[in-house]
C-alpha positions in Angstrom: 0.0 0.0 0.0 2.8 2.4 0.9 4.6 1.4 -2.3 1.6 2.4 -4.5 1.3 5.9 -2.9 5.0 6.5 -3.4 4.6 5.7 -7.2 1.7 8.0 -7.5 3.6 10.9 -5.9 6.5 10.2 -8.2 4.3 10.3 -11.3 2.9 13.9 -10.1 6.3 15.2 -9.5 7.3 14.0 -13.1 4.5 15.8 -14.7 5.4 19.0 -12.9 9.0 18.6 -13.6 8.6 17.7 -17.3 5.7 19.9 -18.3 6.7 22.3 -21.2 8.9 21.8 -24.1 12.3 20.2 -24.3 15.1 22.6 -25.2 17.1 20.1 -27.1 14.6 19.0 -29.9 11.9 21.6 -29.8 9.2 19.0 -29.2 6.5 19.2 -26.5 6.3 16.6 -23.7 3.1 15.4 -25.2 4.7 14.6 -28.5 3.3 17.6 -30.4 5.2 20.9 -31.6 6.0 23.5 -29.1 4.0 26.8 -29.2 5.8 29.3 -31.4 4.6 32.8 -32.5 4.8 32.4 -36.4 3.8 35.9 -37.4 3.2 39.3 -36.0 1.6 42.6 -37.1 3.0 45.1 -37.5 5.9 43.2 -38.8 9.2 43.5 -36.5 10.9 46.7 -37.5 7.9 48.2 -39.4 8.0 51.9 -39.8 5.2 54.5 -40.7 2.8 52.1 -39.1 -0.7 53.2 -39.9 0.1 54.5 -43.4 -1.2 52.0 -45.9 -1.4 53.4 -49.5 -4.9 54.2 -50.3 -4.2 56.6 -53.3 -1.2 58.1 -55.2 -0.4 60.5 -52.4 0.3 57.5 -50.0 -2.3 58.6 -47.5 -3.2 56.3 -44.7 -5.6 54.7 -42.2 -4.1 54.6 -38.7 -4.5 51.3 -36.8 -4.8 50.5 -33.2 -4.2 46.8 -33.3 -1.1 44.7 -32.6 -1.4 40.9 -33.2 0.6 37.6 -32.7 -0.4 34.5 -34.4 0.7 31.0 -33.1 1.5 27.7 -34.7 -1.1 25.8 -32.7 -4.2 26.4 -30.5 -3.5 28.1 -27.3 -4.9 28.2 -23.9 -7.1 31.5 -23.9 -6.8 32.0 -20.1 -2.9 32.5 -20.4 -3.3 35.2 -23.1 -4.1 38.4 -21.3 -2.6 41.9 -20.3 0.1 40.3 -18.3 1.5 37.9 -21.1 0.8 40.3 -24.1 2.2 43.8 -23.5 2.8 46.8 -25.7 4.8 49.8 -24.5 6.7 52.8 -25.7 10.4 51.8 -26.2 12.1 52.7 -23.0 8.8 54.1 -21.6 5.3 53.3 -20.3 2.9 50.6 -21.2 0.2 51.3 -23.6 -3.4 50.8 -22.3 -5.3 48.4 -24.2 -7.4 45.2 -24.2 -6.2 41.7 -25.1 -8.3 39.0 -26.8 -7.8 35.6 -28.4 -9.2 34.4 -31.7 -9.2 30.6 -31.5 -10.2 30.3 -35.3 -6.9 31.4 -36.4 -4.9 31.1 -33.1 -4.2 34.8 -33.0 -3.7 37.0 -29.9 -4.9 40.4 -30.3 -3.9 43.7 -28.5 -6.4 46.5 -29.1 -5.0 49.9 -27.8 -7.4 52.2 -26.0 -6.5 55.0 -28.2 -4.5 55.6 -31.4 -0.8 55.3 -31.4 1.2 58.4 -31.1 2.9 59.9 -34.1 6.5 59.4 -34.7 7.0 57.0 -31.9 8.8 53.7 -31.5 7.0 50.9 -29.6 7.9 47.4 -28.3 5.5 44.4 -28.3 6.0 41.3 -26.1 4.4 38.0 -25.9 5.8 36.4 -22.6 6.6 32.7 -21.8 3.5 32.8 -19.6 1.4 31.8 -22.7 0.5 28.2 -23.0 -1.1 25.6 -25.2 -4.0 23.6 -23.8 -1.5 20.8 -22.6 0.4 23.4 -20.5 3.3 23.7 -23.1 4.9 27.2 -22.8 6.9 29.5 -25.3 10.5 28.7 -24.9 11.3 32.4 -24.7 9.6 35.9 -24.8 8.7 37.0 -28.3 9.5 40.7 -28.6 9.4 42.9 -31.7 9.7 46.7 -32.3 7.7 48.9 -34.7 7.4 52.7 -35.1 4.4 55.0 -36.2 4.3 57.7 -38.9 2.8 61.2 -38.8 -1.0 62.1 -38.8 -1.8 63.5 -42.4 -3.8 66.8 -42.2 -6.3 66.8 -45.0 -6.5 69.9 -47.2 -8.5 71.0 -50.2 -6.1 71.1 -53.0 -8.8 72.1 -55.9 -12.2 73.1 -56.4 -14.5 73.0 -59.5 -15.6 75.6 -60.3 -12.5 77.5 -59.0 -12.9 80.4 -56.7 -14.2 83.5 -58.4 -14.9 81.5 -61.7 -17.6 83.2 -63.9 -19.9 81.9 -66.8 -20.2 78.6 -64.9 -22.7 76.1 -66.5 -26.2 76.0 -64.9 -26.1 72.1 -64.7 -22.6 72.3 -63.0 -21.6 69.6 -60.4 -19.6 71.3 -57.7 -16.5 69.3 -56.4 -13.7 69.6 -53.9 -10.5 67.6 -54.3 -8.7 66.8 -51.1 -5.1 65.9 -50.5 -6.1 62.4 -49.0 -8.8 60.0 -49.3 -11.7 61.1 -47.1 -14.2 59.3 -44.9 -17.4 59.7 -46.9 -19.6 59.4 -43.8 -18.4 62.7 -42.6 -19.2 64.4 -46.0 -23.0 65.2 -46.2 -25.3 67.9 -47.0 -24.6 69.4 -43.7 -20.8 69.6 -44.1 -20.8 70.4 -47.8 -23.3 73.1 -48.8 -24.1 75.3 -51.6 -25.9 78.8 -51.1 -27.7 81.2 -53.2 -27.3 84.2 -50.9 -28.9 83.2 -47.9 -30.9 80.3 -49.5 -29.5 76.8 -49.4 -29.4 74.9 -52.7 -30.9 71.3 -52.4 -28.8 68.5 -53.7 -27.0 65.3 -53.2 -23.5 64.9 -51.8 -21.1 61.9 -52.7 -17.5 61.0 -52.0 -15.2 58.9 -54.0 -11.7 58.7 -52.6 -10.3 62.1 -52.4 -13.1 63.9 -54.4 -16.3 65.2 -52.9 -19.2 66.2 -55.1 -22.4 68.3 -54.6 -25.0 67.7 -57.3 -27.9 70.2 -57.2 -31.4 68.7 -57.6 -32.3 71.4 -60.1 -30.3 73.7 -62.6 -28.7 76.7 -61.1 -30.0 80.0 -61.8 -28.4 82.2 -64.5 -26.2 85.0 -63.8 -26.1 84.4 -60.0 -23.3 84.2 -57.4 -23.3 81.0 -55.5 -21.1 80.1 -52.3 -19.9 76.6 -51.6 -18.7 75.6 -48.3 -17.1 72.6 -46.6 -17.0 72.6 -42.9 -14.4 71.3 -40.4 -16.5 68.3 -39.5 -15.3 66.5 -42.6 -12.4 63.9 -42.0 -10.0 61.7 -43.7 -10.0 57.9 -43.2 -7.7 58.4 -40.3 -10.3 60.5 -38.5 -8.3 63.8 -38.9 -10.4 66.9 -39.8 -9.6 69.8 -42.2 -8.1 72.7 -40.2 -10.7 75.3 -41.1 -13.9 75.8 -43.0 -13.3 76.4 -46.8 -15.5 78.7 -48.9 -15.5 79.6 -52.6 -17.7 81.4 -54.9 -18.6 81.3 -58.4 -21.1 83.1 -60.9 -23.2 81.2 -63.4 -23.5 82.2 -67.0 -26.0 84.7 -68.6 -29.4 83.5 -69.6 -29.1 84.1 -73.3 -25.7 84.5 -74.9 -25.0 87.7 -76.7 -22.2 88.9 -79.1 -20.7 91.8 -77.0 -17.9 92.9 -79.4 -16.8 92.2 -83.0 -13.5 92.7 -84.9 -13.8 94.5 -87.2 -16.5 96.5 -85.5 -19.8 97.3 -87.2 -19.3 99.6 -90.2 -15.6 99.7 -89.7 -13.5 100.9 -92.6 -9.9 100.6 -93.9 -9.9 97.1 -92.6 -6.6 95.1 -93.4 -7.0 92.8 -96.2 -5.5 89.9 -94.1 -8.0 90.4 -91.3 -9.2 87.5 -89.3 -12.9 88.2 -88.3 -14.0 87.6 -84.9 -16.9 87.9 -82.4 -16.6 87.8 -78.6 -19.6 86.4 -76.6 -21.0 87.3 -73.1 -20.6 83.6 -72.0 -18.7 80.5 -72.9 -20.1 78.9 -75.9 -20.4 75.3 -77.2 -17.4 75.2 -79.7 -19.0 72.5 -81.7 -22.0 74.8 -82.8 -19.4 77.0 -84.7 -19.1 76.0 -88.4 -19.1 77.4 -91.8 -22.9 77.2 -91.6 -23.3 79.3 -88.5 -20.3 81.7 -89.0 -20.1 83.1 -92.4 -18.6 85.9 -94.4 -20.0 87.2 -97.6 -19.1 89.6 -100.4 -22.1 90.9 -102.5 -23.8 87.6 -101.5 -21.0 85.4 -102.3 -19.7 83.1 -99.6 -16.0 83.6 -98.7 -14.0 80.5 -98.0 -12.4 80.2 -94.7 -11.8 78.3 -91.5 -14.0 78.8 -88.4 -12.5 78.5 -84.8 -13.5 79.0 -81.3 -11.4 79.6 -78.2 -12.4 81.0 -74.8 -15.4 83.2 -75.5 -14.3 84.2 -79.1 -15.3 82.8 -82.3 -13.1 83.5 -85.3 -13.4 83.3 -89.2 -9.9 83.2 -90.9 -10.5 83.6 -94.6 -8.5 81.3 -96.9 -7.2 84.2 -99.0 -6.7 87.9 -98.3 -9.9 90.0 -98.6 -10.4 92.2 -101.8 -9.4 95.9 -101.6 -12.0 98.6 -100.9 -14.9 96.1 -100.6 -17.9 95.8 -98.4 -18.1 92.4 -96.4 -21.0 91.0 -94.4 -20.4 88.7 -91.4 -23.1 86.7 -90.0 -23.3 84.5 -86.9 -26.5 82.4 -86.9 -28.8 82.0 -84.1 -28.0 78.2 -84.2 -24.9 78.7 -82.0 -25.3 77.8 -78.4 -23.6 78.3 -75.0 -22.4 75.4 -73.0 -25.9 75.2 -71.3 -27.5 74.6 -74.8 -29.1 78.0 -74.9 -29.0 79.6 -78.5 -28.3 83.2 -79.7 -31.7 85.0 -79.7 -31.3 86.1 -83.4 -28.6 86.2 -86.1 -25.9 88.8 -85.5 -25.0 90.6 -88.6 -22.5 93.4 -89.3 -20.6 94.8 -92.3 -17.2 96.3 -92.7 -15.1 97.8 -95.5 -11.6 97.0 -96.5 -8.7 99.2 -97.0 -7.4 100.2 -100.4 -4.1 99.1 -101.6 -3.0 102.8 -102.2 -0.2 104.2 -100.1 -1.2 105.5 -96.6 -1.0 109.2 -95.8 -1.4 111.5 -92.9 -5.0 113.1 -92.7 -4.4 115.6 -89.9 -2.2 116.4 -87.0 -2.5 117.8 -83.5 -1.1 120.4 -83.2 -1.8 121.4 -86.7 0.8 122.8 -89.1 1.9 126.5 -88.0 -0.2 126.1 -84.8 1.2 128.9 -82.5 -1.0 128.2 -79.3 0.4 124.9 -78.3 0.5 124.1 -74.5 3.7 123.1 -72.7 2.5 119.6 -72.0 0.8 118.8 -75.4 1.2 115.3 -76.9 1.8 115.5 -80.6 -0.4 113.3 -82.6 -0.7 112.3 -86.4 -3.9 110.7 -87.8 -3.8 108.4 -90.9 -6.3 107.5 -93.5 -6.1 103.8 -92.7 -4.9 101.3 -90.1 -1.1 101.3 -89.9 1.5 98.5 -89.0 2.2 99.7 -85.5 5.7 98.0 -85.5 6.8 100.5 -88.2 5.8 103.5 -86.0 8.6 104.4 -83.4 10.8 107.1 -82.3 12.9 106.5 -85.5 9.9 107.1 -87.9 8.1 109.7 -85.7 10.5 112.4 -84.6 10.3 116.0 -83.1 13.2 118.5 -83.4 13.8 121.9 -81.9 16.2 123.2 -84.4 19.1 120.6 -84.3 18.1 119.2 -81.0 15.9 116.0 -80.9 13.1 115.8 -78.4 13.2 112.8 -76.3 9.8 110.9 -75.7 7.9 107.7 -76.3 5.8 106.8 -79.4 2.5 104.8 -79.3 0.0 103.9 -81.8 -3.8 103.0 -81.4 -6.7 102.9 -83.9 -5.3 105.1 -86.8 -3.5 107.6 -84.6 0.3 107.8 -83.6 1.1 109.8 -80.5 4.4 111.2 -79.5 4.7 111.8 -75.7 7.7 114.2 -74.8 9.6 113.1 -71.8 9.4 116.7 -70.5 7.4 119.8 -71.4 7.9 121.9 -74.4 9.8 125.3 -73.8 8.0 128.5 -74.2 9.0 130.7 -77.2 10.4 127.6 -79.1 9.4 126.3 -82.5 9.3 122.6 -83.1 9.3 120.5 -86.2 7.5 117.1 -86.4 8.3 114.5 -88.9 6.7 111.1 -89.8 9.0 109.3 -92.4 8.1 107.1 -95.2 9.3 104.3 -93.3 5.9 103.8 -91.8 3.6 101.3 -93.5 -0.1 100.3 -93.4 -1.5 97.1 -92.1 -1.1 95.4 -95.8 2.7 96.5 -95.9 2.6 99.5 -98.2 4.8 102.6 -97.2 3.9 106.2 -97.3 5.3 107.8 -100.4 6.9 110.9 -98.8 7.8 112.1 -95.3 5.1 114.2 -93.7 6.6 117.2 -91.9 4.8 120.0 -89.9 5.8 122.6 -87.4 4.2 124.4 -84.4 5.3 126.9 -81.8 4.9 127.4 -78.0 3.9 130.9 -77.1 6.2 133.1 -75.0 3.5 133.1 -72.4 2.5 129.4 -72.6 -1.2 128.3 -72.6 -2.1 127.0 -69.1 -5.0 124.6 -68.5 -6.7 124.3 -65.1 -6.2 121.0 -63.3 -9.6 120.7 -62.1 -9.7 117.1 -60.8 -6.1 116.9 -59.5 -5.5 113.6 -57.6 -9.1 112.3 -58.0 -8.5 112.1 -61.8 -6.6 108.6 -61.3 -10.1 107.1 -60.5 -12.7 105.9 -62.9 -15.1 105.5 -60.1 -14.9 107.2 -56.8 -17.7 107.0 -54.2 -18.6 108.0 -50.6 -20.5 105.1 -49.3 -20.8 102.1 -51.8 -19.7 100.8 -55.3 -21.7 98.0 -56.8 -21.8 95.8 -60.0 -25.1 94.3 -60.0 -24.6 91.9 -62.9 -22.5 91.1 -65.9 -18.7 91.4 -66.6 -18.4 95.3 -66.2 -14.8 96.6 -67.0 -13.0 99.6 -65.7 -10.0 100.4 -68.1 -6.7 102.1 -67.1 -8.3 103.9 -64.1 -8.6 103.0 -60.4 -11.6 102.5 -58.2 -11.9 104.2 -54.8 -14.3 104.6 -51.9 -13.9 107.1 -49.0 -15.2 106.9 -46.3 -16.7 103.4 -47.4 -14.9 100.2 -46.7 -14.1 97.1 -48.7 -17.2 95.4 -47.7 -19.1 98.2 -49.5 -17.6 97.3 -52.7 -19.6 94.4 -54.3 -19.8 92.6 -57.7 -16.1 92.4 -58.3 -15.9 89.9 -59.9 -17.6 89.5 -62.4 -16.6 93.1 -62.8 -12.8 93.6 -63.3 -10.4 96.5 -63.1 -7.9 96.4 -66.1 -4.8 98.6 -65.8 -5.7 99.8 -62.2 -6.8 98.6 -58.7 -9.5 99.0 -56.1 -8.6 101.2 -53.0 -10.8 101.2 -49.9 -10.6 103.3 -46.8 -9.9 100.3 -44.5 -7.2 98.8 -46.7 -3.9 98.3 -44.8 -2.0 97.6 -48.0 -0.6 99.4 -49.8 0.7 101.5 -46.8 -0.9 105.2 -46.8 -4.0 104.2 -48.7 -6.5 106.0 -46.3 -4.3 109.2 -46.6 -4.2 108.9 -50.5 -8.1 108.4 -50.5 -8.6 111.5 -48.0 -6.6 113.7 -50.6 -8.6 112.4 -53.5 -11.9 113.1 -51.6 -10.7 116.6 -50.6 -9.8 117.2 -54.5 -13.1 115.8 -55.4 -15.0 118.4 -53.1 -12.8 121.1 -54.5 -13.4 120.1 -58.1 -17.3 119.9 -57.4 -17.3 123.4 -55.8 -15.0 124.9 -58.7 -17.3 123.4 -61.4 -20.5 124.6 -59.5 -19.3 128.1 -59.3 -17.5 128.6 -62.5 -18.5 131.8 -64.2 -16.0 132.4 -67.0 -17.2 132.4 -69.8 -20.5 133.6 -68.7 -22.9 130.5 -68.3 -25.6 130.0 -70.9 -28.9 129.0 -69.4 -30.4 125.6 -70.5 -33.3 123.4 -69.4 -35.1 120.3 -70.1 -34.1 117.8 -73.0 -30.7 118.6 -74.8 -31.1 115.6 -77.2 -30.6 116.5 -80.8 -28.6 119.7 -80.1 -25.1 120.6 -81.0 -23.3 122.9 -78.3 -20.0 124.8 -78.6 -17.3 125.1 -75.8 -18.6 126.9 -72.7 -20.5 126.7 -69.3 -24.2 125.6 -69.5 -26.3 126.1 -66.3 -29.7 124.3 -65.5 -31.6 125.6 -62.5 -33.3 122.2 -62.2 -33.0 119.0 -63.8 -31.3 118.2 -67.2 -32.1 115.6 -69.7 -30.6 114.1 -72.9 -33.4 112.1 -74.3 -34.8 113.0 -77.8 -31.8 112.3 -79.8 -27.9 112.6 -79.1 -26.1 115.7 -77.8 -23.1 116.7 -79.9 -20.3 118.7 -78.3 -18.3 120.5 -80.9 -14.8 121.8 -79.9 -14.7 123.7 -83.1 -11.1 122.5 -83.8 -9.7 123.3 -80.2 -8.4 120.2 -78.4 -8.3 122.2 -75.2 -12.0 123.4 -75.3 -13.7 122.9 -72.1 -17.5 122.1 -71.6 -18.9 122.4 -68.2 -22.6 121.6 -67.4 -23.9 122.9 -64.1 -27.1 121.0 -63.2 -28.9 122.1 -60.0 -30.8 118.8 -59.6 -30.8 115.4 -61.2 -29.0 114.7 -64.6 -30.4 111.9 -66.8 -29.5 110.4 -70.2 -32.3 108.1 -71.5 -31.0 105.2 -73.7 -32.8 103.8 -76.7 -33.4 106.1 -79.8 -31.1 108.8 -78.2 -29.3 109.8 -75.2 -25.6 109.5 -76.1 -22.9 112.1 -76.2 -21.1 112.7 -79.6 -17.7 114.6 -79.6 -16.7 116.5 -82.7 -14.2 119.2 -83.8 -11.4 117.7 -81.7 -13.4 117.7 -78.5 -11.9 115.5 -75.9 -13.9 113.6 -73.2 -11.3 114.7 -70.4 -12.4 118.3 -70.9 -16.2 117.6 -70.4 -17.7 118.0 -66.9 -21.1 117.2 -65.6 -21.6 118.8 -62.2 -24.8 117.3 -60.7 -26.5 118.9 -57.7 -28.2 115.6 -56.8 -27.8 112.2 -58.6 -27.0 111.2 -62.2 -28.2 108.4 -64.3 -26.6 107.2 -67.5 -29.3 105.4 -69.5 -29.3 102.0 -71.0 -27.0 101.3 -74.0 -25.8 104.9 -73.8 -22.4 106.0 -75.3 -21.3 108.7 -72.8 -18.3 111.0 -72.7 -17.2 113.1 -69.9 -16.6 113.4 -66.1 -19.7 113.1 -63.9 -19.2 115.0 -60.6 -22.2 114.3 -58.5 -23.1 115.5 -55.0 -25.1 112.3 -54.3 -25.1 109.0 -56.3 -24.5 107.9 -60.0 -26.2 104.9 -61.8 -25.1 103.4 -65.0 -27.9 101.7 -66.8 -27.5 98.2 -68.5 -24.7 98.0 -71.3 -24.0 101.8 -71.1 -20.3 102.8 -71.9 -18.4 105.8 -70.6 -15.2 107.4 -71.7 -14.6 109.4 -68.5 -15.2 109.2 -64.9 -18.1 108.4 -62.4 -17.3 110.6 -59.2 -19.9 110.5 -56.4 -19.1 112.9 -53.6 -21.4 111.6 -51.0 -23.3 108.7 -52.4 -22.8 105.4 -54.2 -21.9 104.5 -57.8 -23.9 101.6 -59.2 -23.2 99.7 -62.4 -26.3 97.8 -63.3 -25.3 95.3 -65.9 -22.1 94.9 -68.2 -20.8 98.5 -68.2 -17.5 99.9 -69.3 -15.6 102.9 -68.0 -12.5 103.9 -70.0 -9.8 106.6 -69.4 -10.6 109.8 -71.3 
């Protein structure tokens, strides 16, 4: 009996002593394989953990899992937070939960939070883990890995782009991110489209790094829309964009229109190698421009040519040069359409006449030959009978001499006029000789036959003109409280836009309005330095100009009233004690050959031009828009489709009607300047 108890005790001791795996042959006591970790994730030595490539930018999904897979089934009770540990290398343990997946013999460590960026970790499975027979690991399994950096998503592009114009009404609005995004965070709440304060209804979708907003119905024409993406949107890693992103765009006009043609309607002296073009108010469908929809004819005969379209401009390039001194008719049919499928309302037809092949010649000059009343600051101009090759008109072919001394200056050419702008004023009491050499050519390459020479003199007591506008002359628009462009692509050419004391938020509609060759200056601008002081001086000069024009008495003012349409007026001062109209026909201002002639209109109340059959201003007899002033005691209105010349200096506000064009300035002392639709203001 004692012998049997002894044998039993020895057997128990044997199990205790020999449980586990033999070191010499890597075989478990039970005859099976020893438990071994055969694979881990992340792999040993892995870097940039959590950055798996999901697109071309190598963006990532950050993980919180570490796993160890065994070669055999393990005892789940031995796999826990004591036997499976993850810690910062040389630092603290990571909080987490340990589980065991019996299906694939994998131990799983799930961190309580995301691993820190740019950090090295150490994972360890200890010899405390066992298989169901009690066999243990031979040694701890230890492996290191390191994390990468959280990738902050940013919006790299939008469609339409910010401030885009002529956008199609059926446009799908998109934003492209720098990384793939979590589509569950991009919804109609986090990606919105607004028409003013009114939300646009639509559907939002996300594919990879591109989020799209598809409106339920077509957008409104000629309307400013605002798209916005909020900071709640996140990438696949759960990282949100840094700030809300907003962009605006303007949709295309309702019906496309031809806004300019080249050559212009009824143009003459057109070069024989001319390419005919038409510019539209909106982007057009290029496929609708063919030889059937854009035609050029001569006496009813079709001219052969190639039709093209780029941007907003259609072109007709004749196969051969046009005939000399011939009337041509260009036609763009109503069949052409914009990108939204809307056709031109009616055919656009215009005619022009080509130049002759005769040699070009100078038709007139300013100053004229033997003129003895030239001002010190006079620019010297020569007008040709036809369009010239501007590359042949330079300081070599257009010269001015004082005796044997050349005058230094710059030569420019526009239209049919060459201009010599001296670097410094002429000298009183001196006589000058101007010369256009026969080196100049017309647009078809024909030279002038002979040099054209004329002379002029500066009086001993020079002619002095009054600088009425002073520093405010740099502005095409100057207002006290507001400047707005209500619709259309209005343009201010070679002049600035300013507001004082109004601030930048009071300037609206830019774009689609643009300032070409100038800039917008507002009283709250910090850049460029000194802007408020510059605007204060301009405002002071505007007030002084208003008072000067209002009180001018020399020459003695002529009293006028009512409608001035259909009249022709000579230089002088014209005074109205109430309102003044230009309605029943155009008003012609005749300078009677004096380019320095001044026209001043003193209007006690409102000044209005009425577009349509009349209402425009016509300059003749060398009259210049810069010398015409419209002082208005209240507000001024420039009528629809009016061609206007001169400087409006109003006490209150100025409104430009639809498609009215001005060569001059709109200066509102106390009120606002409003452009209603597609207006132009050019430097006089």
